[in-house]
C-alpha positions in Angstrom: 18.8 21.2 10.4 16.8 24.4 10.6 17.0 24.7 14.3 20.9 24.3 14.1 21.6 26.8 11.1 18.8 29.4 12.7 20.5 29.4 16.0 18.3 31.3 18.7 19.4 30.8 21.9 17.0 30.9 24.7 17.5 31.0 28.6 14.2 30.6 29.7 13.2 27.7 32.5 10.6 25.2 31.3 7.5 25.4 33.4 5.7 22.4 34.5 2.7 23.3 36.8 1.0 21.1 39.6 -1.7 18.7 38.5 -4.3 20.3 41.0 -4.9 24.1 42.0 -5.6 25.6 38.3 -4.2 29.3 39.1 -1.6 30.2 36.4 0.5 33.2 36.6 1.1 35.6 33.9 4.6 35.5 34.4 4.9 31.5 33.9 2.2 31.8 30.8 4.7 34.4 29.2 7.8 32.4 29.6 5.8 29.5 27.9 5.0 31.7 25.2 8.4 33.3 24.7 10.0 29.8 24.5 7.5 28.7 22.3 8.1 31.2 19.9 11.7 31.3 20.0 11.8 27.5 19.3 9.3 28.3 16.4 11.4 31.0 14.9 14.3 28.4 14.7 12.4 26.1 12.6 11.2 28.6 9.7 12.8 28.5 6.7 15.2 31.3 5.3 12.4 32.3 2.6 9.8 32.6 5.3 7.8 29.7 5.4 7.5 26.8 7.9 8.3 23.3 6.5 6.7 20.6 8.0 5.1 17.0 7.4 2.0 16.9 5.6 1.5 13.0 4.7 -0.8 10.7 6.6 -2.3 8.7 3.6 -1.1 5.5 3.0 -2.3 5.3 -1.1 -0.3 8.1 -2.3 3.3 6.6 -2.3 2.7 3.3 -3.8 0.6 5.1 -6.3 3.9 7.2 -7.2 5.9 3.6 -7.3 3.6 2.0 -9.4 3.6 5.2 -11.9 7.1 5.3 -12.0 7.7 1.5 -12.4 5.3 1.5 -15.6 6.9 5.0 -17.2 10.4 2.9 -16.3 11.7 5.9 -14.2 11.8 4.2 -11.0 15.3 3.7 -10.6 16.3 7.2 -12.3 13.5 9.4 -9.8 14.4 7.1 -6.8 18.1 6.2 -5.5 18.7 3.4 -3.4 18.6 5.5 -0.7 15.2 6.9 -1.2 14.2 3.3 -1.9 15.6 2.6 1.6 13.7 5.3 3.3 10.4 4.6 1.5 10.7 1.0 2.5 11.3 1.8 6.0 8.3 4.0 5.9 6.1 1.8 5.0 7.3 -1.1 7.1 6.9 1.5 10.2 3.2 2.1 9.2 2.0 -1.9 8.6 -0.3 -2.7 11.2 0.1 -5.7 13.5 -2.6 -7.6 11.4 0.1 -7.2 8.4 -2.4 -4.9 6.9 -2.1 -0.7 5.8 -5.0 1.5 6.8 -6.1 4.2 4.5 -4.1 6.4 6.7 -1.3 5.8 9.7 -4.0 5.4 12.2 -6.4 3.6 10.4 -7.3 -0.1 10.8 -6.2 -2.1 7.9 -7.7 -1.9 4.4 -7.8 -4.0 1.0 -7.0 -0.7 -0.9 -3.7 0.2 1.0 -3.0 -3.5 2.1 -2.6 -4.4 -1.8 -0.9 -1.0 -2.8 1.7 -1.2 -0.3 2.5 -4.9 -0.7 2.8 -4.2 -4.4 4.7 -1.3 -3.8 7.2 -3.0 -1.6 7.7 -5.9 -4.1 8.4 -3.4 -6.9 11.0 -2.2 -4.8 12.7 -5.4 -4.3 11.3 -6.8 -1.5 11.0 -10.9 -1.2 8.1 -12.5 -0.4 9.3 -13.1 3.2 11.3 -10.1 3.9 11.1 -9.9 7.5 8.2 -12.0 7.9 6.4 -8.6 6.9 5.6 -9.7 3.3 4.3 -12.7 4.5 2.1 -11.1 6.6 0.5 -8.4 4.2 0.0 -11.6 1.5 -1.7 -13.5 4.2 -4.2 -10.6 5.3 -5.2 -9.9 1.7 -5.7 -13.3 0.8 -7.7 -14.3 4.6 -9.9 -10.9 3.3 -10.9 -12.1 0.0 -7.8 -11.5 -2.4 -7.2 -8.4 -4.6 -10.1 -8.5 -6.5 -12.0 -7.0 -3.3 -10.0 -3.6 -3.3 -11.8 -1.0 -4.2 -12.0 1.2 -7.5 -9.0 3.3 -7.0 -6.8 0.1 -6.4 -8.3 -1.7 -9.1 -7.6 1.0 -11.5 -3.6 1.1 -10.4 -3.4 -2.5 -10.5 -4.6 -2.6 -14.2 -2.5 0.0 -15.2 0.4 -1.8 -13.9 -1.1 -5.3 -15.2 -1.9 -7.4 -12.5 -5.6 -6.9 -12.6 -7.8 -7.0 -15.7 -9.3 -3.9 -17.0 -12.8 -5.7 -17.9 -12.7 -5.9 -14.1 -13.4 -2.2 -13.6 -16.3 0.0 -13.9 -16.1 2.0 -16.8 -14.4 5.1 -16.8 -15.5 6.8 -20.2 -13.8 9.8 -21.6 -16.5 10.9 -23.7 -18.5 12.4 -20.3 -16.1 15.8 -21.3 -17.9 16.1 -24.5 -21.4 16.3 -23.0 -23.3 19.6 -23.0 -21.9 21.5 -19.7 -25.8 22.4 -18.7 -26.0 18.9 -17.7 -25.4 18.2 -13.6 -23.3 15.1 -14.6 -20.6 17.0 -16.5 -17.5 16.7 -15.4 -16.9 20.4 -15.3 -19.6 20.6 -12.2 -17.7 18.2 -10.1 -15.5 19.2 -7.3 -12.2 19.9 -9.0 -10.0 17.5 -7.0 -12.6 14.8 -8.2 -12.5 15.7 -12.0 -8.9 16.2 -12.2 -8.3 12.6 -10.7 -11.0 11.2 -13.2 -9.8 13.1 -16.0 -6.5 11.0 -16.7 -8.2 8.0 -15.4 -10.5 8.1 -18.3 -7.3 8.7 -20.5 -5.9 5.6 -19.5 -9.0 3.7 -19.3 -10.0 4.7 -22.7 -6.6 3.4 -24.1 -6.8 0.6 -21.6 -3.0 1.2 -20.9 -1.0 -1.6 -19.7 2.7 -1.2 -18.4 5.3 -3.9 -19.5 4.8 -7.4 -18.3 7.6 -8.0 -16.3 8.6 -10.9 -14.5 7.4 -9.0 -11.2 4.2 -8.5 -12.6 3.6 -12.3 -13.4 4.8 -12.9 -9.9 2.1 -10.5 -8.6 -0.5 -12.2 -10.5 -0.1 -15.2 -8.6 0.5 -13.5 -5.2 -2.8 -11.6 -5.0 -5.5 -13.9 -5.6 -6.9 -17.1 -4.0 -7.8 -18.4 -7.6 -5.6 -18.5 -10.7 -5.2 -15.3 -12.6 -6.9 -16.5 -15.7 -9.9 -18.1 -13.8 -11.1 -14.8 -12.3 -14.6 -13.8 -13.0 -13.6 -10.1 -14.0 -17.2 -8.9 -14.3 -18.2 -9.9 -11.0 -15.2 -8.7 -9.7 -16.2 -5.1 -10.8 -18.0 -4.3 -8.0 -16.5 -6.5 -5.5 -15.4 -4.3 -2.2 -13.7 -5.6 0.7 -16.1 -4.7 4.1 -12.9 -3.3 5.6 -13.1 -0.7 2.8 -16.7 0.1 2.2 -17.3 3.6 3.5 -19.5 4.9 0.6 -21.3 2.2 -0.9 -22.5 2.2 -4.4 -26.0 3.3 -4.8 -28.4 0.8 -7.0 -28.6 3.5 -9.4 -25.0 3.6 -10.0 -24.7 -0.2 -10.4 -27.1 0.5 -13.3 -25.3 3.0 -14.8 -21.7 1.2 -14.8 -23.6 -2.3 -16.1 -25.2 -0.1 -19.2 -22.1 1.3 -19.9 -20.1 -1.9 -19.7 -22.3 -3.8 -21.7 -23.8 -1.5 -24.3 -21.4 1.9 -24.5 -17.9 0.5 -24.4 -18.4 -2.3 -26.8 -20.0 0.6 -29.2 -16.8 2.9 -28.1 -14.2 0.4 -28.4 -14.8 -0.9 -32.5 -15.6 1.3 -35.1 -17.2 3.5 -36.2 -17.7 4.2 -32.1 -13.9 4.0 -31.9 -13.6 7.6 -33.5 -15.8 8.9 -30.8 -13.5 7.6 -28.6 -10.6 9.1 -30.0 -11.9 12.3 -30.2 -12.9 12.0 -26.5 -9.4 11.1 -25.9 -8.0 14.1 -27.6 -10.1 16.6 -25.7 -9.1 14.7 -22.3 -5.6 15.0 -23.1 -6.3 19.0 -24.1 -7.4 19.2 -20.4 -4.5 17.6 -19.0 -1.9 19.5 -20.3 -3.8 22.6 -19.5 -3.8 21.3 -15.6 -0.1 20.4 -16.0 1.4 23.7 -17.8 -1.1 26.1 -15.5 0.4 24.3 -12.3 4.2 23.9 -13.2 3.8 20.3 -13.7 2.9 20.0 -9.9 -0.9 19.8 -10.5 -3.8 20.5 -7.7 -2.8 17.4 -5.9 -0.3 14.4 -6.0 -2.6 11.6 -7.2 -3.6 13.6 -10.3 0.0 14.7 -10.6 0.8 10.9 -11.0 -1.8 10.0 -13.1 -1.2 13.2 -15.6 2.4 12.0 -15.8 1.6 8.5 -17.0 -0.7 10.2 -19.3 2.4 12.1 -20.7 4.3 8.9 -21.0 1.8 6.9 -23.0 1.4 9.8 -25.3 5.0 10.3 -26.2 7.9 8.9 -23.6 10.2 11.3 -24.7 8.1 14.3 -24.6 9.2 17.4 -22.5 5.7 17.2 -20.5 7.1 13.9 -18.9 10.4 15.0 -18.2 8.9 17.8 -16.2 6.7 15.9 -14.2 9.5 14.0 -13.4 11.6 17.0 -12.2 8.2 18.1 -10.0 8.1 14.8 -8.1 10.8 15.9 -5.4 8.1 18.5 -4.3 5.7 15.5 -3.0 8.6 14.0 -0.8 9.2 14.3 2.7 11.7 12.5 4.8 11.1 12.6 8.6 11.9 9.8 11.7 9.9 7.6 10.1 11.2 7.2 6.7 10.4 8.8 3.5 6.6 9.7 2.3 4.5 11.3 0.2 3.0 14.5 1.5 -0.9 15.2 0.7 -0.2 18.1 -1.5 3.1 19.5 -2.8 2.9 20.9 0.9 0.8 23.2 3.3 3.6 25.8 3.3 1.6 29.1 2.9 -1.6 27.5 5.1 1.0 26.9 8.1 2.8 30.4 7.6 -0.3 32.5 7.8 -1.7 30.4 11.0 1.8 30.7 12.7 2.2 34.4 12.3 -1.6 35.1 13.7 -0.8 32.6 16.7 2.3 34.8 17.4 0.2 37.9 16.8 -2.2 36.8 19.1 0.7 36.7 22.1 1.2 40.6 21.6 5.1 39.7 21.3 5.6 40.3 17.5 8.1 43.1 18.2 10.3 40.6 20.1 10.1 38.4 17.0 10.5 41.2 14.5 12.8 39.1 11.9 10.6 36.2 12.1 7.4 38.3 11.3 9.2 39.9 8.6 10.4 37.2 6.8 7.2 35.7 7.0 5.4 38.2 5.7 7.4 38.5 2.5 6.8 34.8 2.0 2.9 35.5 2.0 3.2 38.7 0.0 5.3 36.7 -2.5 3.0 33.6 -2.4 -0.2 35.6 -4.0 -1.2 34.5 -7.3 -1.0 37.9 -9.9 -2.8 36.6 -12.6 -5.8 34.3 -13.8 -4.8 31.5 -15.7 -4.4 32.1 -19.4 -7.4 31.6 -22.1 -11.0 31.1 -21.7 -11.1 30.0 -18.0 -14.7 28.5 -18.7 -13.3 26.5 -21.4 -11.1 24.8 -18.8 -13.8 25.1 -16.3 -11.5 27.1 -13.8 -12.7 29.8 -11.4 -10.6 32.9 -11.0 -7.1 32.9 -9.7 -5.9 36.3 -9.7 -5.4 37.7 -6.1 -5.6 34.5 -4.0 -3.2 32.4 -2.2 -2.9 28.4 -2.5 -2.6 25.9 0.2 1.1 25.7 -0.7 3.0 27.3 -3.1 2.3 30.1 -5.7 3.4 27.2 -8.5 0.8 25.4 -7.5 -1.7 27.6 -9.1 -5.1 26.6 -7.3 -5.9 29.3 -5.1 -8.2 28.2 -2.0 -11.0 30.5 -0.5 -9.8 30.1 3.4 -6.2 30.1 2.5 -6.6 33.2 0.5 -8.9 34.7 3.3 -6.1 34.0 6.3 -3.2 35.0 4.2 -5.2 38.2 3.2 -5.9 38.7 7.3 -2.1 38.3 8.2 -0.9 41.2 5.5 -4.0 43.5 6.8 -2.8 42.8 10.5 0.6 43.5 10.0 0.0 46.4 8.2 -0.9 48.0 11.7 2.8 47.3 12.6 4.8 48.9 9.4 7.8 48.8 11.4 7.8 45.0 11.3 7.4 45.1 7.5 9.8 46.9 4.9 6.9 47.1 2.1 3.4 46.4 2.7 1.7 45.0 0.3 0.1 47.4 -2.4 -3.7 48.1 -2.1 -4.3 46.9 -5.5 -3.5 43.6 -4.4 -5.3 43.7 -1.7 -8.5 44.7 -3.8 -7.9 41.6 -5.8 -7.6 39.2 -3.0 -11.3 41.0 -2.0 -12.4 40.3 -5.7 -11.5 36.5 -5.8 -13.0 35.9 -2.0 -16.7 37.8 -2.9 -16.4 36.0 -6.4 -16.5 32.7 -4.3 -19.6 33.4 -2.3 -22.4 31.0 -3.3 -26.2 32.1 -3.4 -27.0 30.8 -0.1 -23.9 32.9 1.7 -21.7 29.6 2.0 -18.3 29.2 1.1 -16.7 25.7 -0.8 -12.7 25.4 -0.9 -11.8 26.3 -4.6 -15.0 27.1 -6.6 -18.6 28.1 -6.7 -20.9 24.9 -6.2 -21.6 23.9 -9.5 -23.9 20.8 -9.3 -26.3 19.2 -6.7 -25.6 16.9 -4.1 -27.6 14.0 -5.4 -24.5 13.8 -7.8 -22.9 11.6 -4.6 -25.3 8.8 -5.9 -22.7 8.3 -8.5 -19.5 8.3 -6.3 -17.7 5.5 -7.4 -14.8 5.8 -4.8 -16.3 3.4 -2.2 -13.5 4.6 0.3 -14.1 8.4 0.8 -17.6 10.5 1.3 -18.3 14.0 -0.5 -16.1 13.9 -3.1 -18.6 14.8 -5.9 -19.3 18.7 -5.8 -17.9 21.6 -4.3 -19.5 21.4 -1.0 -19.6 24.1 1.1 -17.5 24.1 4.5 -18.0 26.1 8.2 -14.4 26.8 8.0 -13.9 28.3 4.8 -17.3 30.6 5.2 -15.4 31.9 8.6 -12.4 32.4 7.5 -13.8 34.7 4.6 -15.8 36.4 6.9 -12.7 37.2 9.3 -10.9 38.4 6.3 -13.6 40.8 5.0 -14.6 42.0 8.4 -11.1 43.6 9.0 -10.6 44.8 5.5 -14.0 46.6 6.3 -12.7 47.9 9.3 -9.1 49.2 7.6 -11.1 50.7 4.6 -14.4 51.7 5.8 -15.1 53.9 2.5 -13.9 50.9 -0.1 -16.4 51.6 -3.1 -17.3 47.3 -2.7 -18.3 48.1 0.9 -22.0 47.5 0.2 -20.9 44.0 -1.2 -18.8 43.2 1.6 -21.7 43.8 4.4 -24.1 41.7 2.1 -21.5 39.0 2.0 -20.6 39.0 5.9 -24.3 39.0 6.8 -24.9 36.2 4.3 -22.3 34.3 5.5 -22.7 34.5 8.8 -26.5 33.6 8.4 -25.1 30.5 6.5 -22.9 29.5 9.6 -25.9 29.8 11.8 -27.8 27.2 9.6 -25.4 24.6 9.6 -25.0 24.3 12.9 -25.5 20.7 14.6 -28.5 20.2 17.0 -26.1 19.7 19.9 -24.4 22.7 19.5 -21.2 21.6 17.3 -20.2 22.0 13.6 -18.7 19.7 11.5 -14.9 20.1 10.8 -14.1 18.6 7.4 -10.6 19.7 7.0 -9.3 18.7 10.6 -10.7 16.7 13.4 -13.3 17.5 13.8 -15.9 19.1 16.0 -13.4 21.0 18.2 -12.2 22.6 14.8 -15.6 23.1 13.2 -17.0 24.7 16.0 -13.8 27.1 16.6 -14.2 28.4 13.5 -18.3 28.6 13.6 -17.9 30.5 16.7 -14.9 32.8 15.4 -17.1 33.7 12.0 -19.9 34.7 14.0 -18.1 36.7 16.4 -16.3 38.5 14.0 -19.4 39.3 12.1 -20.7 40.8 15.3 -22.2 38.1 17.0 -22.1 37.3 20.7 -22.6 35.1 23.5 -25.5 37.5 24.5 -27.4 37.9 21.6 -26.6 34.6 19.3 -28.0 31.2 20.3 -25.7 29.9 18.5 -23.0 30.7 20.2 -24.4 29.9 23.4 -25.2 26.6 22.2 -21.4 26.0 20.9 -20.0 27.0 24.3 -22.5 24.3 26.0 -21.5 21.6 23.6 -17.5 22.5 23.9 -18.2 22.4 27.6 -19.7 19.3 27.8 -16.7 17.7 26.3 -14.0 18.8 28.6 -12.1 15.8 30.0 -12.6 16.6 33.6 -11.7 16.6 36.7 -8.0 17.6 34.8 -9.4 19.7 31.9 -8.4 19.7 28.0 -9.9 18.1 25.2 -8.9 15.1 22.8 -11.0 13.9 19.7 -10.5 11.2 17.8 -10.3 10.8 14.0 -13.5 8.7 14.1 -15.3 11.7 14.7 -14.7 12.5 11.3 -15.2 9.2 10.0 -18.3 8.5 11.8 -19.8 11.8 12.5 -20.0 11.4 16.2 -17.9 13.2 18.5 -15.5 10.3 19.9 -12.9 10.9 22.5 -9.4 9.8 22.1 -8.7 6.3 23.3 -8.1 6.5 27.1 -9.9 9.9 27.2 -6.7 11.8 26.7 -6.5 15.1 26.0 -4.8 16.7 22.7 -2.7 19.7 22.4 -4.3 21.1 19.2 -8.0 20.0 20.1 -7.3 21.5 23.5 -6.1 24.9 21.6 -8.9 24.9 19.2 -11.5 24.6 22.2 -9.7 27.2 24.2 -9.9 29.8 21.4 -13.7 29.1 20.6 -14.5 29.8 24.2 -12.6 32.7 24.8 -13.6 34.6 21.6 -17.2 33.7 23.0 -16.3 35.5 26.2 -15.9 32.2 28.4 -12.9 34.1 30.5 -15.7 37.0 31.5 -18.2 34.2 32.7 -16.4 31.5 34.5 -12.7 31.0 33.0 -12.0 27.6 35.2 -11.9 25.6 32.3 -9.7 27.8 30.4 -7.2 28.0 33.4 -7.3 23.8 33.6 -6.9 23.8 29.6 -3.8 26.5 29.7 -2.1 24.2 32.5 -2.7 21.4 30.1 -0.8 23.0 27.3 2.1 24.4 29.3 2.5 20.6 31.1 2.7 19.4 27.4 5.5 21.6 26.7 8.6 19.9 26.4 12.5 21.5 27.2 13.1 22.6 23.7 10.0 24.5 23.7 8.0 22.7 21.5 4.5 20.6 22.0 4.3 17.2 21.1 3.3 15.5 18.4 0.4 13.5 19.3 -2.5 11.8 17.5 -3.3 13.0 13.8 -5.1 15.5 13.6 -5.9 16.7 9.5 -9.3 15.3 7.8 -10.5 15.2 4.4 -13.6 13.2 3.0 -14.6 12.2 6.0 -12.5 9.2 6.2 -9.1 10.2 5.1 -6.7 11.3 7.9 -3.9 13.8 7.4 -0.7 14.7 9.2 -0.5 18.7 10.0 3.2 18.4 12.0 2.8 22.3 12.4 -0.2 22.4 14.3 1.2 21.2 17.3 3.1 24.4 18.0 0.7 26.9 16.2 -2.3 26.0 17.9 -1.0 26.3 21.8 1.0 29.3 21.2 -2.2 31.0 19.7 -4.3 29.6 22.5 -2.0 30.4 25.3 -1.6 33.9 23.8 -5.3 34.8 23.7 -5.4 33.2 27.2 -2.7 35.6 28.1 -3.8 38.6 26.4 -7.5 38.3 26.8 -8.4 35.8 30.0 -5.7 36.3 32.6 -5.7 40.5 32.6 -9.5 40.0 33.7 -9.0 36.8 36.2 
């Protein structure tokens, strides 16, 4: 364990404050901060990053099991101990009704219940293992059977051979041959979307099916309420359990799929149309290989990595590409107290590290933890992407990469706007304390970061995550997933826009005569205007990458304040403060927001009106930035007390309800957030509120 190998000793008493009487002493807060940072330092890896659980989704692991099974690599990649821990994880997150949710806190869905049941069967579990398998199968059959799994589930079941390809809506690879000027060209879609449907279209175009083994034959009997050979596959195409139907098909979409199914596919599956299909498959495979090679076979995310791996095996089971894919499967596996899981990315290394450094910086204790800061600085510096993708980037629909940072590691190769901005901020901040770093980053590399940030601004001043917005919101009418919203185009985000403002403002402060100062000024102004324009009527901002309104509102306020707006001159900031104060959990204080906020787009307290350390921290940070400490700090005193009482004897803060989010309906675990944000909030409270109070 890192905490043992780093072996930092702490002789500071734990602080517990009375429930009422909200006064907090500066010495108590300082002790709490030192204990927290000391513990945080012991959890740092030797290369400078903070490893952590970044899972939570429950369809990734079974997708991996299916991929390894059909390629014959299951027992090669996963030892008996791997498989044991995976089974433990899946059983630990089975709901009481026998099903599995889309994420570890979600109610049961057909998608994840079918996928996890299949995974356990492929891992050798019997029909009645511990009664849990029988219960899972009963849930599936009681809710209509596997024909009602949404489209992604249908796809993986078809690859495995337990669902017929004719029961899928078309995924024509010929889309990649269309002119780019068309709004529906895949190159105009959100990169995560197009890179999932890219290998899906290859496997669909080939109608690939894995070997028909005895377990496959058994599953055909177990997953349906009627005999397999009597299923009406055409009717099943649009079937979806009500538990899964988050984003229903539009009438337009159903017309498109029916037309492609009944007219397009018969033509493309037979000569001479099959010649066009072959050409399309060749084009798709070239794009798959480019994605593999430019990400060192990690790929942008685990789902397209598994699909690309299957495609490489289908093309050539003995290929070097398939072998390289296998080697990087382990990048996605994480073992914790609940078993072995699959991360939602190859990690959140860069993101967590950049935020942790800023949290420590906010406390004013950086010199006390100089070694921690130094190695974190080195990690961030070495994680910058130093070159653009090879060849003609427009041919592969890639944006600039040089100068950016990914969410995880440089190998992953996909820079993200907010990750770039937060890493950029850290390196700028640490140039102010040169005694803590051996070699500050070169100015030319800061220029590269500025260049990629400016290149990512949309015409309205907004920023998406990976690329510019390339198409129109109406494309969401063709969202085929059923389970997720907001996947078709690169949408702008308050979080990304805010982070970029903060990074550029700090850069402008430190380089006031930079050659691109006019562009930077214009970008900051337009981005701040955009943030104001998307504020909800109640004063909040919807956070897309974590839960939810507390997160988005922190970023909204932080971006506006960085751009020079204040509580006095900005109605948006005043409304944001009113919103946050209206959600405080009185009388004890704090904030606690449920994942239902993200899903339903309505602010929802945690069950039992419980405070959550991370939501409380985000609300505190927003209010402190907005000057609440100078107006009426009582809510901040209450929140600080909540955080300090949450702290455990070893200095950490508790792992509470899930806190990350994406695509509105999918929740993620950010294990490091539980320490990062309480440190940050208490640090700002110590530095900016208590001296005034």
